[in-house]
C-alpha positions as CSV (number, residue, x, y, z in Angstrom):
1,X,103.3,44.8,121.6
2,X,106.6,46.7,122.4
3,X,107.1,50.6,122.0
4,X,110.0,52.8,121.9
5,X,109.6,56.6,123.1
6,X,111.2,59.3,121.1
7,X,114.0,60.6,122.5
8,X,114.6,57.7,125.5
9,X,116.4,54.7,125.7
10,X,113.8,52.9,127.2
11,X,111.4,50.2,125.9
12,X,107.6,50.3,125.8
13,X,106.1,47.2,126.8
14,X,102.5,47.3,126.5
15,X,99.7,44.7,128.1
16,X,100.9,41.7,126.6
17,X,101.1,39.8,129.9
18,X,98.5,41.5,132.2
19,X,95.8,42.1,129.5
20,X,95.7,45.7,130.2
21,X,95.4,48.7,127.6
22,X,98.2,50.2,128.7
23,X,98.7,52.9,125.7
24,X,95.2,54.1,127.2
25,X,96.1,53.9,131.0
26,X,99.3,56.2,130.3
27,X,96.9,58.6,128.2
28,X,94.4,59.3,130.5
29,X,97.2,59.7,133.5
30,X,98.9,62.1,131.2
31,X,96.0,63.7,130.4
32,X,95.4,65.1,133.8
33,X,99.2,65.9,134.0
34,X,98.8,68.1,131.2
35,X,95.9,70.4,132.6
36,X,98.9,72.3,134.1
37,X,100.6,72.7,130.6
38,X,96.7,73.7,129.3
39,X,96.6,76.2,131.6
40,X,99.7,77.9,130.7
41,X,99.1,77.9,127.0
42,X,95.7,79.4,127.8
43,X,97.2,82.2,129.5
44,X,99.8,82.5,126.9
45,X,97.0,83.1,124.6
46,X,95.0,85.5,126.7
47,X,98.6,87.7,127.3
48,X,98.9,87.5,123.3
49,X,95.0,88.9,122.7
50,X,95.4,91.5,125.3
51,X,98.6,92.6,123.4
52,X,96.6,92.8,120.1
53,X,93.7,95.0,121.8
54,X,96.5,97.5,123.1
55,X,98.2,97.4,120.0
56,X,94.3,97.8,118.3
57,X,94.0,101.0,120.9
58,X,97.5,102.5,119.9
59,X,96.5,102.4,116.0
60,X,93.4,104.3,116.6
61,X,95.0,106.9,118.8
62,X,97.9,107.1,116.2
63,X,95.5,107.9,113.6
64,X,93.6,110.6,115.1
65,X,96.5,112.3,116.1
66,X,97.6,112.1,112.2
67,X,94.2,114.2,111.9
68,X,95.8,117.0,114.6
69,X,98.3,118.3,111.9
70,X,95.6,120.2,109.8
71,X,94.0,121.5,113.0
72,X,97.1,123.1,114.1
73,X,97.1,125.4,111.2
74,X,95.4,129.0,110.7
75,X,94.1,128.1,107.6
76,X,91.6,125.6,109.2
77,X,90.0,128.2,110.8
78,X,89.9,131.3,108.5
79,X,89.0,129.7,105.1
80,X,88.3,132.1,102.7
81,X,85.8,131.9,99.5
82,X,85.9,134.1,96.6
83,X,82.8,134.3,94.0
84,X,82.7,136.0,90.8
85,X,79.9,138.0,89.2
86,X,81.2,136.6,85.6
87,X,82.8,133.6,84.6
88,X,85.4,135.8,82.4
89,X,87.2,136.3,85.8
90,X,87.3,133.7,88.7
91,X,89.3,134.1,91.9
92,X,91.0,131.9,94.8
93,X,91.3,133.8,97.7
94,X,94.1,132.6,101.1
95,X,93.7,133.1,104.6
96,X,95.6,136.0,104.3
97,X,92.9,137.9,101.9
98,X,91.4,140.6,102.8
99,X,87.7,140.3,103.0
100,X,85.6,142.7,100.6
101,X,85.0,143.2,96.8
102,X,87.3,143.6,94.1
103,X,86.5,145.1,90.9
104,X,88.5,144.2,87.5
105,X,88.1,145.2,83.9
106,X,89.9,142.9,81.7
107,X,91.4,144.6,78.5
108,X,93.4,142.1,76.5
109,X,94.0,138.2,77.0
110,X,97.3,137.2,77.1
111,X,98.4,134.8,74.2
112,X,101.2,132.7,73.4
113,X,103.7,133.2,70.1
114,X,103.2,130.3,67.6
115,X,104.2,129.8,64.0
116,X,102.6,127.7,61.5
117,X,104.4,126.2,58.6
118,X,103.4,128.3,55.6
119,X,102.1,125.7,53.2
120,X,102.2,121.6,53.4
121,X,105.7,120.3,54.2
122,X,105.1,116.9,52.3
123,X,103.0,115.0,50.0
124,X,100.2,111.9,50.9
125,X,102.9,109.3,51.0
126,X,105.0,111.2,54.0
127,X,104.9,108.8,57.5
128,X,105.7,111.0,60.5
129,X,106.7,108.0,62.7
130,X,109.4,106.8,59.7
131,X,113.0,107.5,59.6
132,X,113.1,111.1,58.8
133,X,116.3,110.7,56.2
134,X,113.8,108.0,54.4
135,X,111.3,110.9,53.6
136,X,110.3,113.1,51.0
137,X,109.6,116.7,51.8
138,X,108.4,119.4,49.7
139,X,111.2,121.4,49.3
140,X,114.0,118.2,49.6
141,X,115.3,115.5,51.5
142,X,116.6,115.9,55.4
143,X,120.4,115.4,55.8
144,X,122.8,115.1,58.9
145,X,123.3,118.3,59.0
146,X,119.7,119.7,58.9
147,X,119.5,118.0,62.0
148,X,121.8,120.2,64.2
149,X,120.1,123.4,65.4
150,X,119.1,125.5,67.9
151,X,116.0,127.3,69.3
152,X,116.0,130.6,71.0
153,X,113.0,131.6,73.5
154,X,112.8,134.5,75.8
155,X,112.2,134.2,79.5
156,X,110.3,136.6,82.0
157,X,112.9,139.2,82.2
158,X,113.7,139.4,78.5
159,X,117.0,137.3,78.3
160,X,117.6,135.1,75.5
161,X,117.7,131.4,76.3
162,X,119.1,129.4,73.2
163,X,118.8,125.1,73.4
164,X,120.8,122.8,71.2
165,X,119.8,119.7,69.4
166,X,121.7,117.3,67.3
167,X,119.2,114.1,66.2
168,X,119.5,111.7,63.5
169,X,118.4,110.5,59.9
170,X,117.0,107.3,61.3
171,X,115.0,109.4,63.9
172,X,111.3,110.2,62.8
173,X,110.1,113.7,62.9
174,X,107.1,113.3,65.4
175,X,110.2,111.8,67.7
176,X,112.4,115.3,67.0
177,X,109.1,117.3,67.4
178,X,108.5,115.0,71.0
179,X,111.9,115.6,71.9
180,X,111.9,119.3,71.4
181,X,108.7,119.6,73.4
182,X,110.2,117.6,76.1
183,X,113.2,119.8,76.2
184,X,114.0,123.2,78.3
185,X,113.2,125.4,74.8
186,X,109.6,125.7,76.5
187,X,108.1,125.5,73.4
188,X,105.4,123.0,71.8
189,X,106.0,120.9,68.4
190,X,103.5,119.0,66.4
191,X,103.1,117.7,63.3
192,X,99.2,117.8,62.1
193,X,98.7,114.9,59.6
194,X,95.2,116.7,58.1
195,X,97.5,119.9,56.6
196,X,100.4,118.4,56.6
197,X,102.1,121.3,58.7
198,X,104.1,121.6,61.6
199,X,103.2,123.8,64.8
200,X,105.5,125.5,66.8
201,X,104.5,127.6,70.1
202,X,105.5,128.7,72.9
203,X,104.2,127.2,76.4
204,X,104.0,130.4,78.4
205,X,101.7,133.3,77.3
206,X,102.8,136.6,77.1
207,X,105.1,139.1,75.0
208,X,108.7,138.5,76.5
209,X,110.6,139.8,73.8
210,X,109.5,143.2,73.2
211,X,111.9,144.1,69.7
212,X,111.6,140.7,68.1
213,X,110.2,137.4,68.1
214,X,109.5,135.3,70.8
215,X,111.1,132.0,69.1
216,X,113.8,132.3,66.9
217,X,115.7,129.7,64.2
218,X,117.9,129.7,61.7
219,X,118.4,126.4,60.0
220,X,117.2,125.1,56.8
221,X,115.8,122.2,58.7
222,X,113.0,124.9,59.8
223,X,112.7,127.3,56.9
224,X,113.1,125.4,54.0
225,X,111.6,121.7,54.7
226,X,109.1,122.7,57.8
227,X,108.7,126.0,56.1
228,X,108.7,127.8,59.3
229,X,109.0,131.5,58.3
230,X,110.4,133.5,61.3
231,X,108.9,136.7,60.1
232,X,105.0,135.0,60.0
233,X,105.1,134.4,63.7
234,X,102.2,135.5,65.6
235,X,103.5,136.9,68.7
236,X,102.5,136.7,72.1
237,X,100.3,138.9,73.8
238,X,100.6,140.6,77.3
239,X,97.3,140.2,79.3
240,X,95.8,143.9,80.5
241,X,93.7,144.7,83.1
242,X,92.4,147.6,85.1
243,X,92.0,147.3,89.2
244,X,89.1,148.9,90.7
245,X,89.2,151.3,87.9
246,X,92.1,153.0,88.8
247,X,95.5,150.8,88.7
248,X,96.2,149.3,85.2
249,X,98.3,146.3,85.3
250,X,100.2,144.1,82.6
251,X,100.8,140.7,83.0
252,X,102.6,137.9,81.2
253,X,100.2,135.4,82.0
254,X,96.3,135.2,82.4
255,X,96.6,135.1,86.1
256,X,97.7,137.5,88.6
257,X,97.8,137.8,92.6
258,X,96.9,141.0,94.5
259,X,96.5,141.3,98.2
260,X,96.4,137.6,98.5
261,X,93.9,137.0,96.1
262,X,94.5,135.1,92.6
263,X,92.7,136.5,89.9
264,X,92.6,134.5,86.7
265,X,90.9,135.9,83.6
266,X,89.6,133.9,80.3
267,X,88.1,136.3,78.1
268,X,88.0,140.2,77.7
269,X,85.0,142.0,79.3
270,X,83.1,145.1,78.5
271,X,82.2,145.6,81.9
272,X,84.1,145.5,85.5
273,X,83.5,141.9,86.9
274,X,82.7,142.1,90.5
275,X,84.8,139.6,92.9
276,X,83.7,139.5,96.3
277,X,85.9,137.4,98.9
278,X,84.4,136.1,102.4
279,X,85.0,133.8,105.2
280,X,84.0,130.4,104.0
281,X,82.1,129.6,107.5
282,X,80.7,126.6,106.4
283,X,84.1,125.1,105.4
284,X,86.0,126.1,109.0
285,X,82.6,124.4,110.6
286,X,82.7,121.0,109.0
287,X,86.7,120.6,109.9
288,X,85.8,121.3,113.4
289,X,82.8,119.1,113.3
290,X,85.0,116.6,112.0
291,X,87.6,116.7,114.4
292,X,85.0,116.4,117.5
293,X,83.3,113.5,115.5
294,X,87.0,111.8,115.6
295,X,87.4,112.7,119.2
296,X,84.0,111.3,120.2
297,X,84.8,107.9,118.3
298,X,88.1,107.7,120.1
299,X,85.8,108.3,123.3
300,X,83.5,105.7,122.6
301,X,85.6,102.9,121.3
302,X,87.9,103.2,124.7
303,X,84.9,103.2,126.9
304,X,83.7,100.4,125.2
305,X,87.0,98.5,125.9
306,X,86.8,99.9,129.5
307,X,83.7,98.6,130.6
308,X,83.6,95.1,128.4
309,X,82.3,92.2,130.0
310,X,85.0,89.4,131.3
311,X,83.0,85.7,130.2
312,X,85.1,83.8,133.2
313,X,83.5,80.6,132.1
314,X,85.1,81.1,128.8
315,X,89.1,80.4,128.9
316,X,90.5,80.3,125.4
317,X,90.1,76.9,123.7
318,X,92.6,74.1,123.7
319,X,93.5,72.4,119.9
320,X,91.8,69.0,121.1
321,X,88.7,71.5,122.2
322,X,88.6,73.0,118.8
323,X,88.5,69.9,117.2
324,X,85.0,69.2,118.6
325,X,83.6,72.0,118.0
326,X,82.0,73.5,114.5
327,X,83.8,77.1,113.1
328,X,81.0,79.0,114.1
329,X,81.0,77.5,117.7
330,X,84.5,78.5,118.0
331,X,84.0,82.2,116.7
332,X,81.3,82.6,119.1
333,X,83.4,81.3,122.0
334,X,86.4,83.2,120.8
335,X,84.1,86.4,121.1
336,X,83.5,85.7,124.6
337,X,87.0,84.7,125.6
338,X,88.4,87.7,124.0
339,X,85.9,90.1,126.0
340,X,87.1,92.0,128.5
341,X,90.7,92.0,128.1
342,X,91.3,96.1,128.7
343,X,88.8,96.2,131.4
344,X,89.4,98.9,133.8
345,X,92.8,99.4,132.4
346,X,94.3,102.2,134.0
347,X,96.6,103.4,131.5
348,X,93.2,104.5,129.1
349,X,91.6,105.4,132.0
350,X,94.0,108.1,132.8
351,X,94.3,109.0,129.1
352,X,90.5,109.4,128.7
353,X,91.0,111.9,131.5
354,X,94.0,113.8,130.6
355,X,91.9,114.3,126.9
356,X,88.7,115.6,129.0
357,X,91.1,118.5,130.8
358,X,92.8,119.3,127.7
359,X,89.2,120.0,126.5
360,X,88.0,121.9,129.3
361,X,90.9,123.7,131.2
362,X,90.9,127.0,130.3
363,X,93.6,128.7,127.7
364,X,95.0,131.9,128.6
365,X,95.9,133.1,125.1
366,X,95.8,137.1,123.9
367,X,92.6,136.0,122.0
368,X,88.8,136.5,123.4
369,X,88.2,133.0,124.0
370,X,89.5,130.9,126.7
371,X,87.0,127.8,126.9
372,X,85.0,126.0,124.1
373,X,81.6,126.9,125.7
374,X,82.1,130.2,124.4
375,X,82.5,128.8,120.8
376,X,79.3,126.2,121.2
377,X,81.2,122.9,122.1
378,X,80.6,121.5,125.4
379,X,80.1,118.4,126.9
380,X,77.1,115.9,126.5
381,X,74.4,115.9,129.5
382,X,73.9,112.2,129.1
383,X,76.1,110.4,131.6
384,X,76.2,107.6,128.9
385,X,77.9,109.3,126.9
386,X,80.8,109.5,128.8
387,X,82.2,113.1,128.1
388,X,81.5,113.4,124.6
389,X,81.2,116.6,122.9
390,X,78.4,118.2,121.5
391,X,78.6,121.4,119.1
392,X,76.1,124.1,119.3
393,X,76.2,125.1,115.1
394,X,75.1,128.7,115.0
395,X,77.2,129.6,118.1
396,X,80.5,128.0,116.5
397,X,79.6,129.5,113.0
398,X,79.3,132.7,114.9
399,X,82.4,132.5,116.1
400,X,83.7,131.7,113.3
401,X,82.4,134.6,111.6
402,X,83.3,137.2,113.6
403,X,86.8,135.7,114.9
404,X,88.4,133.1,113.5
405,X,92.1,134.0,114.6
406,X,90.4,133.9,118.3
407,X,89.2,130.4,117.4
408,X,92.5,129.7,115.6
409,X,94.3,130.5,118.9
410,X,92.0,128.6,121.3
411,X,93.0,125.8,119.2
412,X,96.1,125.3,118.1
413,X,98.0,128.6,120.4
414,X,101.8,126.6,120.2
415,X,103.0,127.7,123.8
416,X,103.7,126.2,126.5
417,X,102.0,126.3,130.1
418,X,98.5,127.6,130.7
419,X,98.3,129.4,127.1
420,X,98.7,126.1,125.3
421,X,96.0,125.5,122.7
422,X,93.4,122.3,123.0
423,X,95.0,120.4,120.3
424,X,98.7,120.8,121.4
425,X,97.4,119.4,124.5
426,X,95.7,116.9,123.2
427,X,98.9,115.7,121.2
428,X,100.8,116.0,124.3
429,X,98.2,113.5,125.9
430,X,98.0,111.2,123.0
431,X,102.1,110.8,122.7
432,X,102.0,110.0,126.7
433,X,99.6,107.3,126.5
434,X,101.0,105.7,122.8
435,X,104.2,105.9,125.0
436,X,102.9,104.3,127.8
437,X,101.2,101.6,125.6
438,X,104.1,100.7,123.9
439,X,105.7,100.0,126.8
440,X,103.3,98.1,128.0
441,X,102.4,96.0,124.7
442,X,104.9,97.1,122.7
443,X,105.1,97.6,118.7
444,X,106.1,95.6,115.6
445,X,109.4,96.7,115.8
446,X,109.9,95.5,119.5
447,X,111.5,92.6,120.5
448,X,109.7,91.0,123.9
449,X,112.0,92.0,125.9
450,X,111.3,95.2,125.2
451,X,108.0,95.7,127.0
452,X,105.9,94.3,129.9
453,X,103.7,91.7,128.0
454,X,106.6,90.7,126.2
455,X,108.5,89.5,129.1
456,X,105.5,87.8,130.6
457,X,105.1,85.8,127.2
458,X,108.7,85.1,127.5
459,X,108.2,83.6,131.3
460,X,105.2,81.6,130.3
461,X,107.4,79.9,127.2
462,X,109.9,79.1,129.4
463,X,107.6,77.8,131.8
464,X,105.7,75.6,129.2
465,X,109.1,74.6,127.7
466,X,110.3,73.3,131.2
467,X,106.8,71.5,132.0
468,X,107.0,69.8,128.3
469,X,110.1,68.4,129.7
470,X,108.8,67.5,133.0
471,X,105.7,66.0,131.0
472,X,108.3,63.6,128.8
473,X,109.9,62.6,132.0
474,X,106.5,61.5,133.8
475,X,105.5,59.4,130.8
476,X,109.0,57.8,130.7
477,X,108.3,56.9,133.9
478,X,105.1,55.7,133.9
479,X,105.8,53.6,131.1
480,X,108.9,52.1,132.8
481,X,106.7,51.1,135.6
482,X,104.1,49.5,133.4
483,X,107.1,47.8,131.8
484,X,108.2,46.5,135.1
485,X,105.0,45.3,135.9
486,X,104.1,43.3,132.8
487,X,107.9,42.1,133.0
488,X,107.3,41.0,136.4
489,X,103.7,39.1,135.2
490,X,105.9,37.3,132.5
491,X,108.3,36.0,134.8
492,X,105.3,34.8,137.3
493,X,103.4,33.0,134.4
494,X,106.5,31.3,132.7
495,X,107.1,30.0,136.4
496,X,103.8,28.9,137.1
497,X,103.8,27.1,133.2
498,X,107.2,25.4,134.6
499,X,105.7,24.3,137.7
500,X,102.3,23.3,136.3
501,X,104.2,21.3,133.5
502,X,106.8,19.5,136.1
503,X,103.9,18.9,138.4
504,X,101.7,17.6,135.9
505,X,104.1,15.4,134.2
């Protein structure tokens, strides 16, 4: 049996002369040589797993970091709610709204100017989706000149705003009216098939043109064919209400903002409506609780990584080993093999220490609170919780009721030094931690040369490549030796046969 080796000019001769299973012998010898290669490949696999573990932690930290933005806003701690004694008046309060009770008597609701065709513009065979030039109107047909027109409306300052239009006789009525509605003219236009009439109305409520009509047009298309009489317009009306029984106010819309409170009107009221603005303590409490819960989850997950058991008897499996195992067996093995990738990691341990310091160190601000314990947030007494926070709901809600601005400063005071707020300190710690992890494990946009594990992976890969070259040379040497042996045995056999035939002859 003669075999050739890929990449080599040598010839491989099997055990024809010796009778030995040369292939099997060489394979066994090479398996012994490959053990070092397997160890390098396992080292490579563990480095990849460790990289993934670091990046997984960074993904969690980045998500937590994103949630910090809302915790830096004063509106998170000073949430306002507004309640009303009647659905005729509703209100929306902001963090700047003053707590208290407001009284509103609504005397008039704002409405939009509207104009409707005085009669049906066409008969039953009229198709609003067909070419308008092919349709018969009650008062005639459309010409190209009819489809050049303008519409004038008025803005909040009473200034006229004119919009010019030009359409084709191949356009349909519905397209023309839709384009008018979508334009800057500030009107809605549509055709009602049941009544065969066109409706033209102002988008905004209110009386903008005190001395005339809200929607002006002068063209045969509107006056004659659409049968819209400008003098028949129902003009817009301003809303009118009385604030706290003393201040009469007129508004173009049914919404008006006073003292940071936006009031909305839906109908007239016979009696004053009371609107009460107060702190929404529950909403603020829930936001802080969600924030603390997110922090506790980070503490739990990171501590789990730091304390994960290392199973030294479960190295990464080789490809040959996997061939002899089921998928479930491989999965269970890998779970143990991957365990403890970040056990006792100094970067993560230092991060947890810095995070705890961010929560517990005093915040020197001009507010009444300098420590979390003052607003009911303390560390769990259970050592198994590894520094998780617990909330005294009653105490935190009391602080949010009495001085929400003080709670805001405790969390979000945006200064340097000892007055820096808790959220800002946490943000600083997270940035430092994530940067340290990037240096160690990189991220998707990095090349291996930019982080520690990547450099180690490059080094291991270089060693693997070199060792594979070495294995090729060793295997080639084994085959040359066996081939030489087979050649020598063959020659001796030939000589023996030659001598035997001569002496026997």
